[in-house]
C-alpha positions as CSV (number, residue, x, y, z in Angstrom):
1,M,0.0,0.0,0.0
2,K,2.9,2.3,0.8
3,D,4.5,1.6,-2.5
4,T,1.3,2.5,-4.3
5,N,1.1,5.8,-2.5
6,A,4.8,6.6,-3.2
7,L,4.3,5.8,-6.9
8,S,1.2,8.0,-7.1
9,S,3.0,10.8,-5.3
10,R,5.9,10.6,-7.8
11,K,3.5,10.7,-10.7
12,K,1.8,13.8,-9.3
13,K,5.1,15.6,-8.9
14,T,6.1,14.7,-12.4
15,T,2.7,16.0,-13.7
16,V,3.1,19.3,-11.9
17,A,6.7,19.7,-13.2
18,D,5.5,19.0,-16.8
19,I,2.7,21.6,-16.5
20,I,5.2,24.2,-15.2
21,S,7.6,23.4,-18.0
22,L,4.8,23.8,-20.6
23,I,3.8,27.1,-19.1
24,L,7.4,28.4,-19.2
25,L,7.9,27.2,-22.7
26,F,4.6,28.9,-23.8
27,L,5.7,32.2,-22.2
28,L,9.1,32.1,-23.8
29,T,7.6,31.2,-27.2
30,F,5.2,34.2,-26.8
31,I,8.1,36.5,-25.9
32,F,10.1,35.5,-28.9
33,V,7.2,35.4,-31.4
34,F,5.3,38.5,-30.4
35,P,7.7,41.0,-31.9
36,F,7.6,39.2,-35.2
37,Y,3.8,39.2,-35.1
38,W,3.7,42.9,-34.2
39,I,6.0,43.7,-37.2
40,V,3.9,41.7,-39.7
41,T,0.6,43.1,-38.5
42,G,2.0,46.6,-38.3
43,A,3.0,46.4,-41.9
44,F,-0.7,46.2,-42.8
45,K,-1.7,49.2,-40.7
46,D,-2.1,52.8,-41.6
47,Q,0.5,55.2,-40.0
48,K,-2.0,56.7,-37.6
49,I,-3.2,53.3,-36.4
50,A,0.4,51.9,-36.1
51,V,1.3,54.6,-33.5
52,Q,-2.0,55.0,-31.7
53,L,-2.5,54.3,-28.0
54,P,-3.9,52.0,-26.9
55,P,-2.5,49.9,-29.7
56,Q,-4.7,48.0,-32.2
57,W,-3.6,44.4,-31.7
58,F,-4.9,43.2,-35.0
59,P,-5.5,45.3,-38.1
60,T,-9.2,45.6,-38.5
61,D,-8.9,47.5,-41.7
62,P,-5.7,46.1,-43.4
63,T,-4.1,48.2,-46.1
64,L,-1.1,47.8,-48.4
65,T,-0.2,51.5,-48.3
66,S,3.0,50.9,-46.4
67,F,4.2,48.3,-49.0
68,V,3.2,50.7,-51.9
69,T,5.3,53.5,-50.3
70,L,8.1,51.0,-49.7
71,F,8.2,49.8,-53.3
72,K,8.2,53.4,-54.6
73,N,11.8,53.2,-53.5
74,P,14.3,50.7,-55.0
75,A,13.2,48.2,-52.3
76,L,13.4,45.2,-54.6
77,Q,16.9,46.2,-55.6
78,W,17.9,46.5,-51.9
79,L,16.4,43.1,-51.3
80,W,18.3,41.6,-54.2
81,N,21.6,43.2,-52.9
82,S,21.0,41.8,-49.5
83,V,20.1,38.3,-50.8
84,F,23.1,38.2,-53.1
85,I,25.6,39.4,-50.5
86,A,24.2,36.9,-47.9
87,L,24.1,33.9,-50.3
88,A,27.5,34.6,-51.8
89,T,29.0,35.0,-48.3
90,M,27.3,31.8,-47.1
91,V,28.6,29.7,-50.0
92,L,32.2,31.0,-49.9
93,V,32.4,30.8,-46.1
94,C,31.0,27.2,-46.0
95,L,33.4,26.1,-48.8
96,T,36.6,27.8,-47.4
97,A,35.8,26.9,-43.8
98,A,35.1,23.2,-44.6
99,L,38.4,23.0,-46.5
100,A,40.4,24.8,-43.8
101,G,38.7,22.8,-41.0
102,Y,39.4,19.5,-42.7
103,V,43.1,20.4,-43.3
104,L,43.6,21.6,-39.7
105,A,41.9,18.5,-38.3
106,K,43.2,15.7,-40.4
107,K,46.5,16.9,-41.9
108,R,49.8,17.2,-40.1
109,F,52.2,19.9,-41.1
110,Y,54.7,22.3,-39.5
111,G,53.0,25.3,-37.8
112,Q,49.6,23.7,-37.7
113,A,49.0,24.5,-34.0
114,L,50.2,28.1,-34.5
115,I,47.8,28.6,-37.4
116,F,44.9,27.3,-35.5
117,S,45.8,29.4,-32.5
118,M,45.8,32.5,-34.7
119,F,42.2,31.7,-35.8
120,I,41.2,31.4,-32.2
121,I,42.8,34.7,-31.4
122,A,41.1,36.3,-34.4
123,M,37.7,35.2,-33.1
124,A,38.2,37.6,-30.1
125,L,39.0,40.6,-32.3
126,P,36.1,43.0,-33.0
127,K,35.8,44.3,-36.5
128,Q,36.4,47.8,-35.3
129,V,40.0,46.9,-34.5
130,V,40.9,46.0,-38.1
131,L,38.5,48.4,-39.8
132,V,41.1,51.0,-40.9
133,P,43.6,48.6,-42.6
134,L,40.6,46.7,-44.0
135,V,39.2,49.8,-45.6
136,R,42.6,50.7,-47.0
137,M,43.0,47.3,-48.6
138,I,39.5,47.4,-50.1
139,N,40.3,50.8,-51.6
140,A,43.6,49.7,-52.9
141,L,41.9,46.8,-54.7
142,G,39.3,49.1,-56.1
143,F,36.4,47.3,-54.5
144,H,35.0,50.1,-52.4
145,N,31.2,50.7,-52.9
146,T,30.8,47.2,-54.5
147,M,29.3,44.0,-53.1
148,A,32.8,42.4,-53.1
149,A,33.8,44.9,-50.4
150,V,31.2,43.4,-48.1
151,I,31.6,39.7,-49.2
152,L,35.4,39.2,-49.3
153,P,36.3,40.4,-45.8
154,A,33.8,37.8,-44.4
155,V,35.2,34.8,-46.4
156,G,37.9,33.8,-43.9
157,W,35.5,33.8,-40.9
158,P,37.5,32.3,-37.9
159,F,34.4,30.9,-36.2
160,G,33.4,29.0,-39.4
161,I,36.9,27.4,-39.6
162,F,36.8,26.6,-35.9
163,L,33.4,25.0,-36.2
164,M,34.4,22.9,-39.3
165,K,37.6,21.7,-37.6
166,Q,35.5,20.4,-34.7
167,F,33.2,18.5,-37.1
168,S,36.2,17.2,-39.2
169,E,37.7,15.7,-36.1
170,T,34.8,13.2,-36.1
171,I,35.8,11.8,-39.6
172,P,37.2,8.3,-39.1
173,G,40.9,8.1,-40.3
174,E,40.2,4.6,-41.7
175,L,37.9,6.1,-44.3
176,L,40.5,8.6,-45.5
177,E,43.1,5.8,-45.7
178,A,40.8,3.6,-47.6
179,A,40.0,6.4,-50.1
180,K,43.8,7.0,-50.5
181,I,44.4,3.3,-51.2
182,D,41.5,3.3,-53.8
183,G,43.4,6.1,-55.7
184,C,41.2,9.0,-54.7
185,G,42.8,12.4,-54.8
186,E,42.5,15.1,-52.1
187,L,39.6,16.9,-53.8
188,K,37.7,13.7,-54.6
189,T,38.2,12.5,-51.0
190,F,37.0,15.8,-49.7
191,F,33.8,16.1,-51.8
192,N,32.8,12.4,-51.8
193,I,33.7,11.4,-48.2
194,V,34.3,14.4,-46.0
195,I,31.4,16.6,-47.2
196,P,28.7,14.0,-46.5
197,I,30.0,13.3,-43.0
198,I,30.2,17.0,-42.0
199,K,27.0,18.0,-43.8
200,P,25.1,18.8,-40.5
201,G,27.9,21.2,-39.5
202,I,27.9,22.9,-42.9
203,A,24.1,23.3,-42.6
204,A,24.5,24.9,-39.2
205,L,27.3,27.2,-40.4
206,A,25.2,28.1,-43.5
207,I,22.4,29.4,-41.2
208,F,24.9,31.3,-39.0
209,T,26.7,32.8,-41.9
210,F,23.5,33.9,-43.8
211,I,22.1,35.6,-40.7
212,T,25.4,37.2,-39.8
213,A,25.9,38.5,-43.4
214,W,22.3,39.7,-43.6
215,N,22.5,41.6,-40.3
216,D,26.1,43.0,-40.8
217,Y,24.9,46.6,-40.8
218,F,28.2,48.0,-39.8
219,M,30.3,46.7,-42.7
220,Q,27.5,47.5,-45.2
221,L,27.3,51.1,-43.9
222,I,31.1,51.6,-44.2
223,M,31.6,49.9,-47.6
224,L,28.4,50.9,-49.6
225,N,27.5,54.5,-50.5
226,T,25.4,54.5,-53.6
227,R,21.6,54.4,-53.0
228,A,21.1,51.7,-55.7
229,K,23.8,49.5,-54.0
230,L,22.4,49.7,-50.5
231,T,21.2,46.6,-48.8
232,L,17.7,46.2,-47.4
233,P,18.6,47.1,-43.8
234,L,20.5,50.2,-45.0
235,G,17.7,51.2,-47.3
236,I,15.1,50.9,-44.5
237,A,17.3,53.1,-42.3
238,T,17.2,55.8,-44.9
239,L,13.4,55.8,-45.0
240,Q,13.3,57.0,-41.4
241,A,14.5,60.5,-42.3
242,E,12.9,60.6,-45.7
243,F,9.4,59.8,-44.5
244,A,9.6,61.3,-41.0
245,T,9.7,57.9,-39.3
246,N,6.7,56.3,-41.0
247,Y,6.4,53.2,-38.7
248,G,4.1,51.4,-41.1
249,V,6.7,51.6,-43.9
250,L,9.5,50.6,-41.5
251,M,7.5,47.6,-40.3
252,A,6.8,46.6,-44.0
253,G,10.5,46.8,-44.7
254,A,11.3,44.7,-41.6
255,A,8.7,42.1,-42.5
256,L,10.2,41.9,-46.0
257,A,13.7,41.6,-44.5
258,A,12.6,38.7,-42.4
259,V,11.4,36.5,-45.3
260,P,14.8,35.4,-46.6
261,I,16.1,34.5,-43.1
262,V,13.0,32.4,-42.3
263,T,13.3,30.7,-45.7
264,V,16.9,29.8,-45.2
265,F,16.2,28.5,-41.7
266,I,13.3,26.3,-42.9
267,A,15.5,25.0,-45.8
268,F,18.3,23.9,-43.4
269,Q,16.4,23.1,-40.3
270,K,16.6,19.3,-41.1
271,Y,20.3,19.4,-40.2
272,F,20.5,22.4,-37.9
273,T,19.6,20.7,-34.6
274,Q,21.8,17.7,-35.4
275,G,24.7,20.0,-36.4
276,I,24.5,22.1,-33.2
277,T,24.3,18.9,-31.0
278,M,27.2,17.2,-32.7
279,G,29.3,20.4,-32.5
280,A,28.5,20.8,-28.8
281,V,29.4,17.2,-28.0
282,K,32.6,17.3,-29.9
283,G,33.6,20.8,-28.6
């Protein structure tokens, strides 16, 4: 009888803990989702309604005025600039980081530890520290006010190399030896054996890189000057002064800017959790 009471007591405690966990998860979900909901609904509100107090929680009379005003500017060009910069940076970073991480993890050469230590140190340096020499290099190469000025400095991302090295450590050495015996060259081994094994890590890095490149307002502000070459975040910032802070237009631009990020996350979410878990265990 005592065992039955103890068992029922444990079940009751477990049930209460589960309820509390669900409540906390619901509150956290609401906190993170509500700003996105407010931006999306605000994009369909008139300027007066968007700033009124008390606020209108749901647009009862939705309008596309904010989007019309937004697209009177080169918003689609800004969107294309942002997408191109983020995608190009993502592809180049994933490729170079995967190659460098594989070499640092599976090859043995003089100065290997020193090179990896330099990447670790570079992770601690803020961009502001290297901004002046970086701008001078970009100007000397003739890339200022071009998309290359934003893309190229991000290609050797130290965090990406560090992450890919951690994943490459999980590659069995026997597979690489077997590929070498079968006559596979380095590139064939890398693309046919290494890439499939570290694919979850590449997917996680792709999401990190895309979001980082998309939100890299500082570098875009420094490197891009011409209105037609601005990215979407920069273009939206210019609308604040031009339209006397029309919050409906700003929310429309923010909602438009969120679409590519959500799309990339959905496309790579199959490997994202697996990649983060594997990287955490290995690290």
